[in-house]
DSSP file (Angstrom, degrees, kcal/mol; ACC not computed):
  #  RESIDUE AA STRUCTURE BP1 BP2  ACC     N-H-->O    O-->H-N    N-H-->O    O-->H-N    TCO  KAPPA ALPHA  PHI   PSI    X-CA   Y-CA   Z-CA
    1    1 A X     >        0   0    0      0, 0.0     4,-2.6     0, 0.0     5,-0.2   0.000 360.0 360.0 360.0 -34.8  -19.7   -1.4   15.9
    2    2 A X  H  >  +     0   0    0      2,-0.2     4,-2.3     1,-0.2     5,-0.1   0.898 360.0  49.8 -63.2 -40.6  -21.4   -3.3   13.2
    3    3 A X  H  > S+     0   0    0      2,-0.2     4,-2.1     1,-0.2    -1,-0.2   0.908 112.2  47.8 -64.1 -41.0  -19.0   -1.9   10.5
    4    4 A X  H  > S+     0   0    0      2,-0.2     4,-2.4     1,-0.2    -2,-0.2   0.893 109.8  52.4 -68.0 -38.0  -16.0   -2.8   12.7
    5    5 A X  H  X S+     0   0    0     -4,-2.6     4,-2.0     2,-0.2    -1,-0.2   0.914 109.0  50.9 -61.4 -42.2  -17.4   -6.3   13.3
    6    6 A X  H  X S+     0   0    0     -4,-2.3     4,-1.7     1,-0.2    -2,-0.2   0.896 109.3  50.4 -61.1 -39.8  -17.7   -6.7    9.5
    7    7 A X  H  X S+     0   0    0     -4,-2.1     4,-2.4     1,-0.2    -2,-0.2   0.885 107.2  54.1 -65.3 -37.9  -14.1   -5.6    9.1
    8    8 A X  H  X S+     0   0    0     -4,-2.4     4,-2.3     1,-0.2    -1,-0.2   0.883 104.9  53.8 -63.5 -37.6  -13.1   -8.2   11.7
    9    9 A X  H  X S+     0   0    0     -4,-2.0     4,-2.4     2,-0.2    -1,-0.2   0.902 108.0  50.7 -61.7 -40.2  -14.8  -10.8    9.7
   10   10 A X  H  X S+     0   0    0     -4,-1.7     4,-1.4     2,-0.2    -2,-0.2   0.923 108.5  51.8 -63.3 -43.6  -12.8   -9.7    6.7
   11   11 A X  H  < S+     0   0    0     -4,-2.4    -2,-0.2     1,-0.2    -1,-0.2   0.917 115.1  42.6 -56.2 -43.7   -9.6  -10.0    8.8
   12   12 A X  H  < S+     0   0    0     -4,-2.3    -2,-0.2     1,-0.2    -1,-0.2   0.816 117.5  44.1 -75.6 -31.1  -10.5  -13.5    9.8
   13   13 A X  H  < S+     0   0    0     -4,-2.4     2,-0.6    -5,-0.2    -1,-0.2   0.542  99.9  78.1 -95.0  -6.1  -11.7  -14.7    6.4
   14   14 A X  S  < S-     0   0    0     -4,-1.4     5,-0.1    -3,-0.2    -1,-0.0  -0.904  84.3-121.0-107.0 123.6   -8.8  -13.3    4.3
   15   15 A X    >   -     0   0    0     -2,-0.6     3,-2.5     1,-0.1     4,-0.2  -0.316  25.3-118.7 -58.2 142.2   -5.5  -15.0    4.3
   16   16 A X  G >  S+     0   0    0      1,-0.3     3,-1.8     2,-0.2     4,-0.2   0.824 113.4  63.4 -55.6 -33.4   -2.8  -12.8    5.6
   17   17 A X  G 3  S+     0   0    0      1,-0.3     3,-0.4     2,-0.1    -1,-0.3   0.698  99.5  55.1 -64.4 -18.1   -1.0  -13.1    2.2
   18   18 A X  G <  S+     0   0    0     -3,-2.5    -1,-0.3     1,-0.2    -2,-0.2   0.314  81.2  89.2 -97.1   7.9   -4.0  -11.4    0.6
   19   19 A X    <   +     0   0    0     -3,-1.8     9,-2.2    -4,-0.2    10,-0.4   0.586  68.0  98.7 -78.7  -9.5   -3.9   -8.3    2.9
   20   20 A X  S    S-     0   0    0     -3,-0.4     5,-0.1     7,-0.2     8,-0.0  -0.246  88.3 -83.3 -73.3 165.0   -1.5   -6.6    0.4
   21   21 A X        -     0   0    0      6,-0.1     2,-0.3     2,-0.0     5,-0.2  -0.280  44.4-169.5 -66.9 155.7   -2.8   -4.0   -2.1
   22   22 A X        -     0   0    0      3,-3.0     3,-0.3    -3,-0.1    -1,-0.0  -0.837  42.9 -91.9-132.6 173.1   -4.3   -5.1   -5.4
   23   23 A X  S    S+     0   0    0     -2,-0.3     3,-0.1     1,-0.2    -2,-0.0   0.795 127.9  33.9 -58.1 -25.9   -5.2   -3.1   -8.5
   24   24 A X  S    S+     0   0    0      1,-0.1     2,-0.4     2,-0.0    -1,-0.2   0.583 120.3  43.3-106.3 -11.3   -8.8   -2.7   -7.1
   25   25 A X        -     0   0    0     -3,-0.3    -3,-3.0    -5,-0.1    -1,-0.1  -0.992  69.7-129.2-139.4 140.9   -8.2   -2.5   -3.3
   26   26 A X        -     0   0    0     -2,-0.4     5,-0.1    -5,-0.2    -2,-0.0  -0.324  58.5 -67.8 -72.5 169.4   -5.8   -0.7   -0.9
   27   27 A X     >  -     0   0    0      1,-0.1     4,-1.9    -6,-0.1     3,-0.3  -0.225  46.6-115.1 -56.8 150.8   -4.0   -2.8    1.7
   28   28 A X  H  > S+     0   0    0     -9,-2.2     4,-2.3     1,-0.2     5,-0.2   0.873 116.4  57.2 -57.4 -39.5   -6.4   -4.2    4.4
   29   29 A X  H  > S+     0   0    0    -10,-0.4     4,-2.8     1,-0.2    -1,-0.2   0.923 105.4  50.5 -57.1 -45.7   -4.6   -2.1    7.0
   30   30 A X  H  > S+     0   0    0     -3,-0.3     4,-2.3     1,-0.2    -1,-0.2   0.889 110.0  49.8 -62.4 -39.8   -5.3    1.1    5.1
   31   31 A X  H  X S+     0   0    0     -4,-1.9     4,-1.8     2,-0.2    -1,-0.2   0.915 112.6  46.9 -65.5 -41.7   -9.0    0.2    4.8
   32   32 A X  H  X S+     0   0    0     -4,-2.3     4,-2.3     1,-0.2    -2,-0.2   0.918 112.1  50.2 -64.7 -43.4   -9.2   -0.5    8.5
   33   33 A X  H  X S+     0   0    0     -4,-2.8     4,-2.5     1,-0.2    -2,-0.2   0.887 107.7  53.8 -63.7 -39.2   -7.3    2.8    9.4
   34   34 A X  H  X S+     0   0    0     -4,-2.3     4,-2.0     2,-0.2    -1,-0.2   0.913 108.9  49.0 -61.7 -42.5   -9.7    4.8    7.1
   35   35 A X  H  X S+     0   0    0     -4,-1.8     4,-2.4     1,-0.2    -2,-0.2   0.931 112.0  48.2 -62.0 -45.6  -12.7    3.4    9.0
   36   36 A X  H  X S+     0   0    0     -4,-2.3     4,-2.6     1,-0.2    -2,-0.2   0.866 108.4  54.6 -64.9 -36.0  -11.2    4.2   12.3
   37   37 A X  H  X S+     0   0    0     -4,-2.5     4,-1.3     2,-0.2    -1,-0.2   0.913 110.2  46.3 -63.1 -42.1  -10.3    7.7   11.2
   38   38 A X  H  X S+     0   0    0     -4,-2.0     4,-0.8     1,-0.2     3,-0.3   0.927 114.0  47.5 -65.8 -44.8  -13.9    8.4   10.2
   39   39 A X  H >X S+     0   0    0     -4,-2.4     4,-1.2     1,-0.2     3,-1.2   0.899 105.9  59.6 -62.5 -40.4  -15.2    6.9   13.5
   40   40 A X  H 3< S+     0   0    0     -4,-2.6     3,-0.3     1,-0.3    -1,-0.2   0.849 101.3  54.2 -58.2 -35.9  -12.7    9.0   15.5
   41   41 A X  H 3< S+     0   0    0     -4,-1.3    -1,-0.3    -3,-0.3    -2,-0.2   0.746 107.1  53.0 -69.1 -23.0  -14.2   12.2   14.0
   42   42 A X  H << S+     0   0    0     -3,-1.2     2,-0.5    -4,-0.8    -1,-0.2   0.736 103.5  58.9 -85.7 -24.2  -17.7   11.0   15.3
   43   43 A X     <  -     0   0    0     -4,-1.2    -1,-0.1    -3,-0.3     5,-0.0  -0.926  50.4-177.4-115.0 120.5  -16.8   10.4   18.9
   44   44 A X  S    S+     0   0    0     -2,-0.5     2,-0.7     1,-0.0    -1,-0.1   0.757  70.3  81.3 -82.4 -24.7  -15.4   13.1   21.2
   45   45 A X    >   -     0   0    0      1,-0.1     3,-1.7     2,-0.0    -1,-0.0  -0.726  67.6-157.2 -84.5 115.7  -15.0   10.6   24.1
   46   46 A X  T 3  S+     0   0    0     -2,-0.7    32,-1.8     1,-0.3    33,-0.1   0.568  94.9  51.4 -71.1  -5.4  -11.8    8.6   23.7
   47   47 A X  T 3  S+     0   0    0     30,-0.2    -1,-0.3    29,-0.1     5,-0.1   0.059  78.1 147.3-115.2  23.3  -13.2    5.9   25.9
   48   48 A X    X>  -     0   0    0     -3,-1.7     3,-1.4     1,-0.1     4,-1.2  -0.244  64.9-108.6 -51.6 143.0  -16.5    5.6   24.0
   49   49 A X  H 3> S+     0   0    0      1,-0.3     4,-2.6     2,-0.2     5,-0.2   0.791 117.6  66.1 -51.1 -30.0  -17.9    2.0   24.0
   50   50 A X  H 3> S+     0   0    0      1,-0.2     4,-3.0     2,-0.2    -1,-0.3   0.929 100.1  49.7 -56.7 -43.9  -16.9    1.6   20.3
   51   51 A X  H <> S+     0   0    0     -3,-1.4     4,-2.4     1,-0.2    -1,-0.2   0.867 109.9  50.1 -66.1 -36.1  -13.2    1.9   21.2
   52   52 A X  H  X S+     0   0    0     -4,-1.2     4,-2.3     2,-0.2    -1,-0.2   0.933 113.0  47.3 -64.6 -45.5  -13.6   -0.7   23.9
   53   53 A X  H  X S+     0   0    0     -4,-2.6     4,-2.4     2,-0.2    -2,-0.2   0.938 113.5  47.2 -59.7 -49.5  -15.3   -3.0   21.5
   54   54 A X  H  X S+     0   0    0     -4,-3.0     4,-2.6     1,-0.2     5,-0.2   0.897 111.0  52.1 -62.4 -40.9  -12.7   -2.4   18.7
   55   55 A X  H  X S+     0   0    0     -4,-2.4     4,-2.8    -5,-0.2     5,-0.2   0.926 109.7  49.0 -61.0 -45.3   -9.9   -3.0   21.2
   56   56 A X  H  X S+     0   0    0     -4,-2.3     4,-2.1     1,-0.2    -2,-0.2   0.918 112.0  48.6 -60.9 -43.5  -11.3   -6.3   22.3
   57   57 A X  H  X S+     0   0    0     -4,-2.4     4,-2.1     2,-0.2    -2,-0.2   0.924 113.9  45.9 -62.7 -44.7  -11.8   -7.4   18.7
   58   58 A X  H  X S+     0   0    0     -4,-2.6     4,-2.9     2,-0.2     5,-0.2   0.900 111.2  51.3 -68.6 -40.8   -8.2   -6.5   17.8
   59   59 A X  H  X S+     0   0    0     -4,-2.8     4,-2.4    -5,-0.2    -1,-0.2   0.898 109.8  51.2 -61.9 -38.8   -6.7   -8.1   20.9
   60   60 A X  H  X S+     0   0    0     -4,-2.1     4,-2.3    -5,-0.2    -2,-0.2   0.924 111.5  46.9 -62.8 -44.5   -8.6  -11.2   20.1
   61   61 A X  H  X S+     0   0    0     -4,-2.1     4,-2.0     1,-0.2    -2,-0.2   0.936 113.2  48.1 -62.9 -47.1   -7.2  -11.2   16.5
   62   62 A X  H  <>S+     0   0    0     -4,-2.9     5,-3.2     1,-0.2     6,-0.7   0.872 111.0  51.6 -63.8 -36.6   -3.7  -10.5   17.6
   63   63 A X  H ><5S+     0   0    0     -4,-2.4     3,-1.5    -5,-0.2    -1,-0.2   0.934 109.6  48.8 -64.2 -46.0   -3.9  -13.3   20.2
   64   64 A X  H 3<5S+     0   0    0     -4,-2.3    -2,-0.2     1,-0.3    -1,-0.2   0.851 113.6  47.2 -63.0 -33.3   -5.1  -15.8   17.7
   65   65 A X  T 3<5S-     0   0    0     -4,-2.0    -1,-0.3    -5,-0.2    -2,-0.2   0.404 111.2-123.8 -86.9   3.0   -2.3  -14.8   15.3
   66   66 A X  T < 5S+     0   0    0     -3,-1.5    -3,-0.2    -4,-0.2    -2,-0.1   0.891  81.3 115.6  54.3  43.3    0.2  -15.0   18.2
   67   67 A X      < +     0   0    0     -5,-3.2     2,-0.3    -6,-0.1    -4,-0.2   0.178  30.9 131.4-123.4  13.3    1.2  -11.4   17.5
   68   68 A X        -     0   0    0     -6,-0.7     2,-0.1    -5,-0.1    -9,-0.0  -0.538  53.5-132.0 -73.2 127.3    0.1   -9.8   20.8
   69   69 A X        -     0   0    0     -2,-0.3     3,-0.1     1,-0.1    -1,-0.1  -0.380   9.2-127.1 -76.3 159.0    2.8   -7.6   22.3
   70   70 A X  S    S+     0   0    0      1,-0.2     2,-0.4    -2,-0.1    -1,-0.1   0.886  91.5  16.4 -71.4 -39.1    3.7   -7.8   26.0
   71   71 A X        -     0   0    0      2,-0.0     2,-0.4    -3,-0.0    -1,-0.2  -0.998  59.1-177.1-140.0 138.7    3.3   -4.1   26.7
   72   72 A X        -     0   0    0     -2,-0.4     2,-0.4    -3,-0.1     8,-0.0  -0.985  21.1-140.3-134.3 124.5    1.5   -1.3   24.8
   73   73 A X        +     0   0    0     -2,-0.4     2,-0.3     6,-0.1    10,-0.0  -0.703  37.5 151.6 -82.3 132.2    1.6    2.3   26.1
   74   74 A X        -     0   0    0     -2,-0.4     3,-0.1     1,-0.1    -2,-0.1  -0.987  42.1-152.4-157.1 157.4   -1.7    4.1   25.7
   75   75 A X  S    S-     0   0    0     -2,-0.3     2,-0.3     1,-0.3    -1,-0.1   0.702  81.0  -4.5-102.0 -28.5   -3.7    7.0   27.4
   76   76 A X  S  > S-     0   0    0      1,-0.0     4,-2.1   -30,-0.0    -1,-0.3  -0.912  82.1 -85.6-156.7 176.9   -7.2    5.8   26.4
   77   77 A X  H  > S+     0   0    0     -2,-0.3     4,-2.5     1,-0.2   -30,-0.2   0.850 122.6  55.4 -65.1 -35.0   -9.1    3.2   24.5
   78   78 A X  H  > S+     0   0    0    -32,-1.8     4,-2.3     2,-0.2    -1,-0.2   0.942 108.5  48.2 -63.3 -45.7   -8.9    5.2   21.2
   79   79 A X  H  > S+     0   0    0      1,-0.2     4,-2.3     2,-0.2    -2,-0.2   0.911 112.2  49.9 -58.7 -42.3   -5.1    5.3   21.5
   80   80 A X  H  X S+     0   0    0     -4,-2.1     4,-2.7     2,-0.2    -1,-0.2   0.907 108.2  52.6 -64.7 -41.5   -5.0    1.6   22.2
   81   81 A X  H  X S+     0   0    0     -4,-2.5     4,-2.6     1,-0.2    -2,-0.2   0.934 111.4  45.9 -59.8 -46.6   -7.2    0.8   19.2
   82   82 A X  H  X S+     0   0    0     -4,-2.3     4,-1.5     1,-0.2    -1,-0.2   0.868 112.3  51.4 -66.5 -35.5   -4.9    2.8   16.9
   83   83 A X  H  X S+     0   0    0     -4,-2.3     4,-0.8    -5,-0.2    -1,-0.2   0.917 112.2  46.9 -64.7 -42.0   -1.8    1.1   18.4
   84   84 A X  H >X S+     0   0    0     -4,-2.7     3,-0.8     1,-0.2     4,-0.6   0.904 108.4  53.1 -68.3 -41.4   -3.4   -2.3   17.9
   85   85 A X  H >< S+     0   0    0     -4,-2.6     3,-1.2     1,-0.3     4,-0.3   0.869 103.7  59.4 -63.3 -32.8   -4.5   -1.7   14.3
   86   86 A X  H >< S+     0   0    0     -4,-1.5     3,-1.1     1,-0.3    -1,-0.3   0.805  96.3  61.6 -62.4 -29.2   -0.9   -0.7   13.6
   87   87 A X  H << S+     0   0    0     -4,-0.8    -1,-0.3    -3,-0.8    -2,-0.2   0.685  98.3  57.5 -71.5 -16.8    0.3   -4.1   14.7
   88   88 A X  T << S+     0   0    0     -3,-1.2    -1,-0.2    -4,-0.6    -2,-0.2   0.548  80.2 115.0 -87.9  -7.6   -1.7   -5.7   11.9
   89   89 A X    <   -     0   0    0     -3,-1.1     2,-0.2    -4,-0.3     3,-0.1  -0.414  67.5-126.7 -67.5 133.7    0.1   -3.6    9.2
   90   90 A X        -     0   0    0     -2,-0.1    -1,-0.1   -71,-0.1    -2,-0.1  -0.511  30.9-101.7 -75.0 146.9    2.1   -5.7    6.8
   91   91 A X        -     0   0    0     -2,-0.2     2,-1.0     1,-0.1    -1,-0.1  -0.387  36.9-106.1 -66.5 149.2    5.8   -4.8    6.4
   92   92 A X    >   -     0   0    0      1,-0.2     3,-0.9     2,-0.1    -1,-0.1  -0.671  33.8-171.5 -77.4 105.2    6.6   -2.9    3.3
   93   93 A X  T 3  S+     0   0    0     -2,-1.0    -1,-0.2     1,-0.2     4,-0.1   0.572  80.4  60.9 -77.4  -8.5    8.4   -5.5    1.2
   94   94 A X  T 3  S+     0   0    0      2,-0.1    -1,-0.2    -3,-0.0     2,-0.1   0.607  82.7  98.4 -92.4 -12.0    9.5   -2.9   -1.4
   95   95 A X  S <  S-     0   0    0     -3,-0.9     2,-0.1     1,-0.1    -4,-0.0  -0.476  89.2 -97.1 -75.2 146.3   11.5   -0.9    1.1
   96   96 A X        -     0   0    0     -2,-0.1     2,-0.4     1,-0.1    -1,-0.1  -0.381  39.3-128.9 -62.0 138.2   15.3   -1.5    1.2
   97   97 A X        -     0   0    0     -4,-0.1     2,-0.2    -3,-0.1    -1,-0.1  -0.747  16.8-144.0 -91.6 133.4   16.3   -3.9    3.9
   98   98 A X              0   0    0     -2,-0.4    -1,-0.0     1,-0.2     0, 0.0  -0.579 360.0 360.0 -90.4 159.0   19.0   -2.9    6.3
   99   99 A X              0   0    0     -2,-0.2    -1,-0.2     0, 0.0    -2,-0.0   0.387 360.0 360.0 134.2 360.0   21.5   -5.3    7.6
């Protein structure tokens, strides 16, 4: 939980424009996802208190950024955490735009 709290501090203290990759760092979303993947291997219970904590932190961030969705389908807290972290992913600005 301490590592995730530290990551949340990074989310809050880093301007969204700096979440993109740099020569020395992958995108902030990728770093967060890597942490969650490692944690996921450690907990067999998908409703482990860590997932509840992470979900609360992410919902708080999304609310402050006015990016909280109306509905999210999920089966357990781990699924919800991964769905929420996906909402923080920046769009790929190098991909061709349709329209």
